[in-house]
C-alpha positions as CSV (number, residue, x, y, z in Angstrom):
1,M,131.1,-6.8,-191.7
2,Q,130.2,-8.0,-188.7
3,V,131.4,-11.7,-187.9
4,L,129.9,-13.6,-185.3
5,P,131.3,-15.8,-182.9
6,R,130.6,-18.9,-183.9
7,D,129.1,-20.4,-180.6
8,V,126.6,-17.5,-181.4
9,W,125.2,-18.4,-185.0
10,Q,125.2,-21.9,-183.9
11,A,122.6,-21.2,-181.3
12,R,120.6,-19.0,-183.7
13,A,120.8,-22.1,-186.3
14,A,119.3,-24.2,-183.8
15,A,116.7,-21.4,-182.5
16,H,115.1,-20.8,-186.0
17,A,115.3,-24.8,-187.2
18,A,113.3,-25.5,-183.8
19,R,110.8,-22.4,-184.8
20,V,109.9,-24.2,-187.6
21,D,110.0,-27.7,-186.5
22,S,106.5,-28.0,-184.9
23,F,105.3,-27.9,-188.8
24,V,108.2,-29.1,-190.7
25,E,108.0,-32.7,-188.4
26,P,104.1,-33.5,-188.9
27,H,104.4,-32.1,-193.1
28,L,107.5,-35.0,-193.0
29,A,105.6,-37.4,-190.9
30,R,102.7,-37.3,-193.1
31,R,104.5,-37.2,-195.9
32,A,106.4,-40.7,-194.6
33,D,103.7,-41.7,-193.6
34,G,101.7,-40.9,-197.1
35,R,99.3,-39.0,-195.6
36,K,97.7,-35.5,-197.6
37,H,96.7,-33.1,-195.7
38,P,94.8,-30.0,-197.5
39,V,95.7,-27.5,-195.3
40,H,99.2,-27.9,-193.7
41,D,100.9,-29.3,-196.3
42,F,100.2,-26.3,-199.2
43,L,103.2,-23.7,-198.5
44,F,106.0,-27.2,-199.1
45,T,103.7,-28.6,-202.1
46,Y,102.7,-24.9,-204.4
47,Y,106.6,-23.4,-202.5
48,S,109.5,-24.3,-204.0
49,Q,111.1,-24.4,-200.8
50,R,111.2,-27.4,-198.7
51,P,111.8,-28.7,-195.1
52,A,115.5,-28.3,-195.0
53,Q,116.1,-25.3,-196.5
54,L,113.5,-23.6,-194.6
55,R,115.5,-25.5,-191.7
56,R,118.7,-23.8,-192.6
57,W,119.0,-20.3,-190.3
58,H,121.3,-17.4,-192.7
59,P,122.4,-14.3,-191.7
60,G,121.8,-12.4,-194.4
61,F,124.6,-10.0,-196.6
62,G,127.1,-8.3,-194.1
63,V,126.6,-10.8,-191.2
64,G,129.9,-13.3,-191.3
65,L,130.6,-16.4,-189.3
66,E,133.1,-17.2,-188.0
67,D,134.7,-21.0,-188.8
68,G,131.2,-21.3,-190.7
69,E,133.0,-24.4,-193.1
70,D,129.2,-25.6,-193.0
71,Y,128.1,-22.8,-195.1
72,D,131.2,-23.3,-197.3
73,A,129.8,-25.3,-200.6
74,L,126.6,-22.9,-200.5
75,K,125.3,-20.8,-202.7
76,G,126.3,-17.4,-203.0
77,Y,129.0,-17.9,-200.2
78,E,132.2,-17.3,-200.1
79,R,135.4,-18.0,-197.3
80,V,137.8,-15.3,-195.9
81,E,140.8,-15.7,-194.3
82,C,141.5,-14.5,-191.1
83,A,145.2,-14.1,-190.6
84,T,145.3,-11.6,-188.0
85,R,143.8,-14.9,-185.5
86,R,144.9,-18.4,-186.0
87,T,143.7,-21.5,-183.7
88,S,145.7,-24.9,-183.7
89,H,143.9,-26.1,-186.2
90,G,145.4,-23.5,-189.4
91,A,143.7,-19.7,-190.2
92,A,140.3,-19.2,-188.8
93,H,138.1,-18.1,-191.2
94,S,134.5,-16.3,-192.0
95,T,132.3,-17.4,-194.2
96,R,129.7,-14.4,-195.8
97,V,127.6,-14.4,-198.8
98,S,129.4,-12.2,-201.3
99,T,128.9,-8.8,-203.0
100,S,129.2,-11.0,-206.3
101,Y,126.3,-13.2,-205.7
102,V,124.4,-10.3,-204.6
103,A,125.4,-8.5,-207.6
104,S,124.0,-11.7,-210.1
105,Q,120.7,-11.3,-207.6
106,R,120.2,-8.1,-209.4
107,P,117.2,-8.8,-211.4
108,L,115.8,-10.8,-209.2
109,L,116.0,-7.6,-206.9
110,E,114.7,-4.9,-208.9
111,Q,111.7,-6.7,-209.5
112,L,110.3,-8.3,-205.9
113,H,111.1,-4.5,-205.9
114,A,108.9,-3.3,-208.2
115,L,106.0,-5.8,-206.9
116,L,106.3,-4.8,-203.1
117,T,106.5,-0.8,-203.6
118,A,103.2,-1.1,-206.2
119,T,101.2,-4.1,-203.3
120,A,102.4,-1.6,-200.1
121,A,101.2,1.8,-202.5
122,R,97.3,0.2,-202.6
123,P,94.6,0.3,-200.4
124,A,93.4,-3.4,-199.2
125,Q,91.0,-5.0,-201.0
126,L,88.3,-6.7,-198.3
127,G,85.4,-7.8,-201.2
128,C,86.7,-11.2,-202.7
129,F,84.9,-13.8,-200.4
130,G,87.7,-16.2,-200.6
131,L,85.6,-16.9,-204.1
132,H,88.5,-18.1,-205.8
133,E,88.5,-21.4,-204.1
134,W,85.3,-21.9,-205.8
135,A,85.9,-20.7,-208.6
136,M,88.4,-23.3,-208.9
137,V,85.5,-26.5,-208.5
138,H,82.9,-24.7,-210.5
139,R,80.9,-27.4,-212.9
140,T,83.7,-29.6,-211.8
141,A,80.7,-32.1,-211.4
142,D,80.5,-32.2,-215.1
143,S,83.6,-33.0,-215.5
144,E,86.2,-35.7,-215.7
145,G,89.3,-33.8,-213.8
146,G,87.2,-33.9,-209.8
147,T,88.0,-31.1,-207.2
148,R,91.5,-29.7,-206.7
149,H,91.5,-31.8,-203.2
150,D,90.5,-34.2,-202.0
151,W,87.7,-33.8,-200.1
152,P,83.9,-33.8,-200.2
153,L,82.4,-30.3,-201.4
154,R,80.3,-28.8,-197.9
155,L,77.1,-27.5,-200.2
156,G,77.3,-30.3,-203.0
157,A,78.5,-29.3,-206.5
158,A,75.5,-28.4,-207.0
159,G,75.5,-25.5,-204.4
160,T,78.8,-24.8,-204.3
161,D,78.3,-23.6,-208.6
162,A,75.1,-21.7,-207.0
163,V,77.7,-19.8,-204.9
164,V,80.1,-18.8,-207.9
165,E,77.4,-17.8,-210.1
166,S,75.4,-15.5,-207.5
167,H,78.5,-13.6,-206.0
168,R,80.8,-10.7,-207.9
169,I,84.1,-12.5,-208.3
170,A,86.9,-9.8,-208.5
171,C,90.6,-12.2,-207.8
172,S,93.5,-10.0,-208.5
173,H,96.0,-12.7,-208.0
174,F,97.1,-14.4,-211.4
175,D,98.2,-17.7,-209.3
176,A,94.7,-18.2,-207.8
177,Y,93.1,-16.7,-211.1
178,R,94.9,-19.2,-213.1
179,F,93.3,-21.9,-211.2
180,F,90.3,-21.0,-212.4
181,T,88.2,-23.8,-214.3
182,P,87.1,-22.2,-218.1
183,T,83.6,-22.2,-216.5
184,A,84.5,-19.6,-213.5
185,R,87.6,-17.4,-215.4
186,P,84.9,-15.5,-217.5
187,L,83.0,-14.5,-214.3
188,N,86.0,-12.9,-212.4
189,T,85.8,-8.8,-213.7
190,L,89.6,-8.9,-212.9
191,S,92.3,-10.4,-215.9
192,P,95.2,-11.2,-213.9
193,G,98.4,-12.2,-216.5
194,R,101.6,-13.6,-215.2
195,D,103.3,-10.5,-216.4
196,D,101.2,-8.0,-214.9
197,R,101.3,-8.5,-211.5
198,V,102.1,-4.8,-210.8
199,A,99.4,-3.9,-212.6
200,F,97.4,-6.1,-210.0
201,E,98.5,-7.0,-206.8
202,Q,97.1,-5.4,-203.4
203,P,97.5,-6.0,-199.9
204,G,94.2,-7.8,-199.0
205,C,94.5,-10.7,-200.7
206,L,95.3,-14.0,-199.4
207,H,97.7,-14.9,-201.9
208,A,99.5,-11.9,-201.9
209,G,100.0,-12.2,-198.5
210,M,101.1,-16.1,-198.3
211,D,103.2,-15.1,-201.4
212,L,105.4,-12.4,-198.6
213,Y,107.3,-16.1,-197.2
214,K,108.2,-16.8,-201.3
215,H,109.5,-13.3,-201.7
216,A,111.7,-13.9,-198.7
217,F,112.9,-17.0,-199.4
218,R,113.7,-16.1,-202.7
219,L,115.8,-13.6,-201.0
220,T,117.7,-16.6,-199.5
221,P,120.0,-16.2,-198.4
222,M,121.2,-12.5,-199.3
223,V,118.4,-11.6,-196.2
224,C,118.3,-13.4,-192.9
225,S,116.4,-15.9,-191.6
226,D,114.6,-14.5,-189.4
227,L,112.5,-12.5,-191.6
228,V,111.5,-15.2,-194.0
229,A,110.2,-17.8,-190.5
230,D,108.4,-14.5,-189.8
231,C,107.0,-15.0,-193.5
232,F,106.4,-18.2,-193.3
233,E,104.4,-18.0,-189.8
234,L,102.1,-15.5,-191.8
235,A,101.7,-18.1,-194.7
236,R,101.1,-20.6,-192.6
237,D,98.0,-18.9,-190.8
238,I,96.4,-17.1,-194.0
239,R,97.0,-20.9,-195.2
240,V,94.1,-21.8,-192.9
241,L,91.5,-19.1,-193.1
242,D,92.0,-19.9,-196.8
243,M,90.6,-23.2,-196.8
244,R,87.9,-22.2,-193.8
245,A,86.6,-20.2,-196.3
246,A,86.6,-22.8,-199.1
247,P,84.0,-24.5,-200.2
248,Y,85.7,-28.3,-199.3
249,D,84.1,-30.3,-196.2
250,L,87.5,-30.4,-193.6
251,G,85.1,-31.2,-191.0
252,D,87.5,-34.7,-190.2
253,L,90.5,-32.5,-189.8
254,G,89.6,-30.1,-187.4
255,V,89.2,-27.0,-190.2
256,E,86.0,-25.3,-188.8
257,P,84.1,-24.0,-191.7
258,V,84.4,-19.7,-192.5
259,P,80.7,-20.0,-194.6
260,I,81.5,-17.3,-196.9
261,E,77.9,-18.2,-198.5
262,T,76.0,-16.4,-195.6
263,T,76.3,-12.5,-194.1
264,E,78.2,-13.6,-190.9
265,G,79.8,-15.5,-192.7
266,K,81.3,-12.6,-194.9
267,A,82.1,-10.3,-192.0
268,A,83.9,-12.8,-190.1
269,Y,85.9,-13.3,-193.5
270,V,86.4,-9.6,-194.5
271,E,87.5,-9.3,-189.8
272,A,90.5,-11.9,-190.6
273,Q,91.5,-10.8,-193.9
274,R,92.1,-7.3,-192.4
275,G,93.6,-8.2,-189.8
276,F,96.3,-10.5,-192.1
277,A,96.2,-7.1,-194.5
278,E,97.5,-5.5,-191.0
279,R,100.2,-8.5,-190.0
280,G,101.9,-8.4,-193.9
281,A,102.2,-4.8,-194.2
282,P,105.5,-4.3,-191.6
283,L,106.9,-7.8,-193.2
284,R,106.1,-6.0,-196.9
285,A,108.0,-2.9,-195.6
286,R,111.1,-5.2,-194.2
287,L,111.4,-6.8,-197.5
288,V,111.2,-3.7,-199.6
289,A,114.0,-2.4,-196.9
290,E,116.1,-5.5,-197.6
291,C,115.6,-5.3,-201.9
292,E,117.1,-1.2,-201.1
293,R,119.6,-2.4,-198.9
294,L,120.7,-4.9,-201.3
295,L,121.0,-2.7,-204.6
296,A,122.7,-0.1,-202.7
297,V,125.5,-2.7,-202.6
298,P,128.0,-1.4,-205.3
299,V,128.7,-3.7,-208.1
């Protein structure tokens, strides 16, 4: 068990908070003002990790925090007294993630390990062109619900429907597919389900790349928050492409479109998608390694 001195772990915690605050603080300011941003708010509204939780730094299993009373009450932690070192305030202690907590998370670890290894074993599929967002608004002009985001469609309703209906749609990600409109769902060449993600996930999918952030924070506090922040930054950048390629006109937000209905737009999308798949591969490998390390902890 490595034990970090208090001044060391406090500095790391402050550096982590400063790292994510460039994204967290604008989100909190918008929320206080009642403003919404369809691109930058997504990581906080779609995923369950709250801003305060993202800002909290964790060292990961196997690392103790000297005099870490700030963590004593947090889920998964335990206090370990250090009888050999005393201060003027009494017995010094360290706080660490407990072995019993790791053992309790074994079902989650096994589930994520299976999903991540299966995804990593597949070649990246780069031909979806972000049409999942288009399929989510297909024929919405004929419905009362309207579009998912309160922004105008760049090509209008008819033009958007025409793009969906003239392309092959092959969305492999259930959490995108489940938002398809009823008229778009039959157009998808795949039928991913809630319980068969292991059979469908592939590393070229933008949402699979963003979900690395979800997998990382679900492993908190067993993994170091540096890995969570790395996955968060990848998800942040992917979301920008996701919405640049979406059918919405976000020009007022300074979001330039990737017009995937054109040959040039498709090429630009595929190039960016390939880059994100390459960025995601080492993060996925780190998550797999963490799962294997934690699964090897004696029960």
